[in-house]
C-alpha positions, 0 to 999 in steps of 0.5 A: 227270519220271518218277515212278520217280526219287526227289526229294531235299530238299537243305535245312539238315538233310540226311537219308539216304533211310532217315530216313523208314523205320520202324525195322523197315524200317531194320533189314532194308534191305540198303543201308547209309545211306552206300551209299544216299547214294552211289547217290542221288547217282549217279542224280542225276548220270546222269539226263539220259543215261537220259532221252535214251535213253528218248526215242530208244527211243520215237522209234524204236519209233513210227517203226517202227510208223508205217512198218509201218502206213503204208508196208507195211501194205497189202502185209503185210495182203495177205500175211497174208490170202494165207496165211489165205485160199485160193481153190481151183479147182473143175475143170469136167467136160468135155463129153460126146462122143457118136455120131450116134445119141447113144451116149456115146463119152466122158464125165467120171467122178469121180476123185481127185487128190493135191495139195500146197500147198508153203508149208503143208509144214513147212520143209525137209520136203517131200522126206521127207514125199513119200517117207513119203506115197508109202509109205503110199499105195503110190505111185511114190516115184521119180516123186514125188521127180522132181516134188519137184525142180520144186516151189517150197517157197514157193508157195501154189499147189497142185501135182498130185503124182498125177493119179489116185488110187483111191477106197481110196487117197483114203480112206486118205489122209483117215484120216491127213491130219493127219500130212501138213500141206500135202497134200490129196486133191481130187475131180476129173472125169476123162475116161472113154472107153466103148471106148477102144481102138476110138476112141483115134485119132479121139477123142484123149486128154486130159492135164495142161497143158504149156508147149507147149499155150499155155493156161498164161497163159489166164485161163480155165484153171488149172494143174490143168486137163486139156486135149485132146492129140489128136483131137477132144479137141484140135480142139474143146478150147474147146467141150469145156472147161467153166467152172471154179468157185471155192471160197474157204476159210480155212485155219489155219497147217497149211493145214487148212480151218477155214471155207468162205467161199463157192463159185462152182460149175463149169459142164460143157462142151458136148456134142459130137455127132459124125458117127461111128457107134459100132457101125460103128466097132466092127465095123470095128475088130474086123476088125483086132483079130481079126488082131492082127499086122496093121497098117492103117487104114480110114475110112468116109465119107458121100460126099454130105456128107463126114461121117466114119462110122468111122475106125480106125487099128490097132494102137491104145492105151488112151486111158483109161490116159492119162486115169487117169495113165500111168507113165513106164515105160508111156509109154516102152513105147508110144513104143518099140513098133515097130508105132506104136500112137500113130500115126493112120495114117488121116490120117498114113500117107503110102504109095503108093496103087497101083492105087486111082488108076486111076479118077482117071487114067481121069477125066483121060484121058477128060476131056482126050480122050486116050482115049474109052470105046471106045479099045482098048489091048492088054495083052500083059503088058509094054512096053519103053522104049528108052534115049534115049541107046542104043536097044539098051538097053531097059527093061521095064515089066510088068503084074501078069499077065505073059502079058497081059490082052488088049484093054482099054477104060477100063472093063475096064482099071479092072475088071481093073486093067491096068497096061499100059493105064494106062502108055500112058494116063499116058505114051504108047507108040509104036504104040498111037495114044495120046500119053498125058496126060504128067506135067504134065497127070497131076499137074494132075488129081491136084491137082484131086482135092486130092492133095498137100495136106491135106483139112482134116478136123477132126483134128490131124496130117493129112499132105499126101502127095506129088504127084510131078512134074519140079519136085518131083523136081528139088527133092528131089534138088537135090544130084544132077542125074542122080537129079533128072531126070524120065524116062518111067518115072517117069510110068508109075509115077505113073500106076499109083500107084507110084514117088514118089507118096504118099497117106493112106488118107483121101485115097484115100477122098476121091477115091473119094467124089468119083467116087461123088458125080458128080465133087464132093468134100465136105470130110471132117468128124467134128463134127456139132454141139455143144450146151451144157447148155441145149440151145443149139447153139454150133457146127455143121458145114455141108457144104462142097465141097472138090473142085468139079465136075471132069469132065463127067457122062458122064466120071464115069459111065464111070468109075463103070461101070468100078468097078462092073465091078470087082465084076461081072467084075473083081478084086473079084468076092467082093463080088457076094454082098453084099445091096447093090450096090457098086463098088470098086477093088483096089490092091496097092502095092509098096514096100521095093524091091518086096519087100513090098506094101501091100493096098488096097481102096476102094469105095462102096455102093449103086452106084445111090445111094452112101451110104457110101464105105469104104477099107481099107489093110493095111500090108505085107499083100499083094494088095489083093483077098486081104487088104483086100477081105475086111475091106471085104466084112464091114463093108459086109455089116454096114452093109447089114443094120443101116443101109441103109434103116433 
């Protein structure tokens, strides 16, 4: 029986509970003897009820403690530890990207990022604190408010609020960090491009992981990582990506670090050694930048290996702005720019190539025996094709020189860019004694030169172009059998790189390189090799044949001679003043209902031992020899003076 219950003697001499008190106590007790007796009697009657309640309470308490300890002990312990221990990611620096001479094109530089751990922010205050902090650091509060809408306030995972703070902003935050529980500034490596506009399209950009990237469920990645979004940064993401480290810390209720419990350092990514020539790329880019209204592209290849020496698309953009963190207004401005600065024209612009195709058509005609190198076709400036249903109606197909170029052989036709010669070679014409290749053989040779499909360059976003033939046209105009019909005029147009034929600047460079390399085309590539931090090669590109030997040496030699005559006596005589020999082909491709012209020039040098192929496109620029030619000339001049035999 509990000791706080009184024991009452019920013998012959009843006494009240005050009988044993000293008199002073009896005098000062507030309960009369009669009331005390009633109280004792009441307590005696209610004793079993109190005892039952006490026992029941004890049983409930013990049961609850047992459930918490045994049933939920592990879960609650994990939750408590999770709130107390935090594993912070130490982001690894991305590997450097360097040119063929070791010149740095992209590196990782220190930067600062503003994060928030939502769970550590006082309940219901996240939005208000974001607004207040935005004012302190002079951030875009509207953008922060949008981010706040996506945050789960119960999450203990850090959320990136601003990907790039200035050093002054980071210092200012640290001085007032105690006012903003749950917020922190993290030192992170950020991408830095040494000449961002010049290399933007070939190197690409980096950005925060998005749902479309496919890395969110990859254990090697953290939600705080940046990944390659385009260019080499995207193609070689797994090589450039380093190994993140871990930092285990203990935090208090406000999320403040109170103890560092250990660290696993991060490891940088591998260094990407490219085939690019930094100085050559800068010289090529400058030719466009000096005429800022220009739109175009240029690419330089090593014809013997397929190595990309330079790749320029203009206009360009500041890739460092993406690395630092671009505002939504800045990004919208880039997207709305009608000159398409984000578009890589070298691999993505599908345009009529114009007369640059004539060396390919010559290869096909010679190899198939349609003409020999002595066959003469007279260029009178025009040929007329009668309507097959009404011979009284004729269709004129004119050359660029309306009064004609006179008698043409294959060499002079390439050099002077005779449209009439290649109309006849492509589709035939009565009275010439030349039956023509016909569209089936012509399109087959275009495909042998790998047209109509990507080259497989190690850059994302390459387009295949279009090889137009009867099957393609019927499929394209399947709802209109009249438009879907193939005509002789279609063959004529395709034979001079017009009509529905479309190629990219890279494809033009590729077939030029194939002819320069004696009929063998090598797959273009930008990667040389990649080395980890210990100097071990982890990836290497081996030269790969893209276009197998596709014509006799004698055939290729005749076409090479025709391209050389383009410089010696044809449409590219301005190149005679170069300190090295070269061969080339001009191109002027009409578009927009023949109202405008794309300017092309494709070339290689030296003629006797080709080491560089250079193709230049100026969109809507006019005639190839007058617009694209001068750009190529300046670049080849620099290359001859600074790279040839160096």
